[in-house]
N, C-alpha and C positions, 0 to 999 in steps of 0.2 A: 413787549409781550410780558404778561404777568407770570408770576411764579407758579401759579396753579396749572398752567398749560404744560408744564414739564415735570417729568418724574425724576426728581433730583437723586433719588436712591439709585435709579438705573444709570444716570449720568455718573454718579459717584463710583459705582461698581466698574463701569467702563473705563473711567479715568484711572482708578487704582490698578486694574488688571491689564493695563496697556501702557504704552509710552506716548499716548496722544497728548497734544498740548491743550490747554484750556480753550484757546481760540478755535482750534480745529474741532474740538468737542462741541463748542457752542454752535459753530457753523453747521455741523452734521445734524444737530437736533433743532436747528432754527431758533436758537435762543441768543440772547445778547451776551457778549463776552463779559461785560461787567457783572451781570447777574450770576452767571456761572462761576466767575472768579470769586464773587462774594460768598457763594455757597461753599466753594473749595476752601477758602480761608476759614470760614465759620465752622465747618465740619472737619477740618484738618485732613484734607484729602492727601496732601503731600506726605505727612507722617504715615498715614495708612498705606500709601503706595510704597513707601520705603520698607515698612514692616512686611507687606505682602511680597515684595521682591526678595527680601531677606529669607522669608519662609520658603519661597520657591527655589532659591539657590541652595538652601539646606536640603530640600527634598531631592534636588538634582544630584547633590553630592552623595546623599544616602543611596540613591538609585545606582550611581556609579560604583560605590563601595560594595553594595549588595551584589551587583553584577560581577565585580572582580572576585569577591569571595566565592560565588558560585562557580566561576571559572577555575579558580585555584582548587576548590574542593573536587571538581570533576577531574582535573589533571592529577591530583593526589590519589584519587580513587583508581584512575587508570594505571598510574605507576605501580600502585600496590598490587593490582591484578597482574600486571606484567611481571613484577617480581615474584609473585606467587607461582605464575606459570613457569618462570625460569627456574625457581627452586624445585618445582615438581620434576621438570626435565632433568635437572642436575641430580636429584635423588634417583631417578630412573637410570641415568647414566652410571651412577656410582654402584647401584645394585644389580646392574646387568651381569648376567652369568658369563657371557663371553666378552672379553676385552673391556672390563669395567673401567670407568674413568677414575684415575687416581686423584685423591683429594689431599692437599697439604694443609697444614695448620694455617698457613698464610691465606690460602683460598677460603677456608672456613671463617677466619677472622675478618677478612674483607667482606664476605657475605653478611656476617653479623653486623659489621659497621654500617653497611649500606642499609640494612633493615632498620637499624636504630635511627639513622639519619632520616629515612623516609617516614618513620612513625613519630618523629619529633622528640626522640629521647636523646640523652647525652651520648655522644660517640666516644668520649674519652673522659677520664677522671684523673685528677692529680691530687697528690697528697704531699703535704709539707710537714716535716718534723724538725723542730728546733731543740737544741740542747742548751739549756740555760746553765752555763758554767758557774755563774755566781751562786745559784741555788744549791748546786751539788759540788761546789769546788772542793770541799773536804769529804766528799762521798757520804753525805748525811751524818757526819760526825765520826765515821769509822776511823779516819786517820787523825782525829784530834789527839794531840799529845803524843803522836808517834815519834820515835827518835829520828833525828835528821838523817842518819845513815840509811834507814829503811826507806825514807822518802826519796833520797838520792838513788838508791838501788831500783826502786819502782820506776822512777823517771828514766833511768838508763835502759831498763828492760823495755819500757814502752817505746822509747826511741829506736831501739835495736829491732824489736820484733813486730812493731806495728800493733794495730788493734786486734787482740784475740788470736795472735799467730800461734802461741803455745802457752803452756802453763807458766805462771809467774811465781815460782818458788813453792814453799810448803806452808800449810796453815789451813784455816777454816774457810778460805775463800772459795766460792763456788764459781766455776768457769762456765762459759756459755752453754756447753753441751749438757750441763746438769751433773757433771762429775765433780765430786768433792776432792780437792787436792789433798794429798796426805804427805 
């Protein structure tokens, strides 16, 4: 059979969009296997089939992800509505004239934490403070040139009293409360 009897564009599309073999495709369309195989190689049907399958897999994955995102969004919305309803009931119970619901700080904090969690906000924060003793080892130069007896006395007082327990002697030192020692 000659090439002109077959629509090789149609055969190409069928080959690319399915998993049919060249032999089965040729038999289905009444063409010779060698002629269809020649067209397949010449027009790179195998590469086009791989590209097509790759695109289809990507679309399937996108569809699955979109479906999951829609489901998560619906659940999130439903949870927020449930929380809103619970909060309104809670407020009504707290404001009730007879036998109002007592509210503790723990209850309120738990409610706030749950709301923050549901809305995707941070539920806790932490802060770290470091004291660089090398940078302030001599308290910014205040103790530079101080007599050794004063340094020993300050060290003894710090050991005895701990941090900020009481005034440390007399002088122009300002203690934590903002009172100038005299």
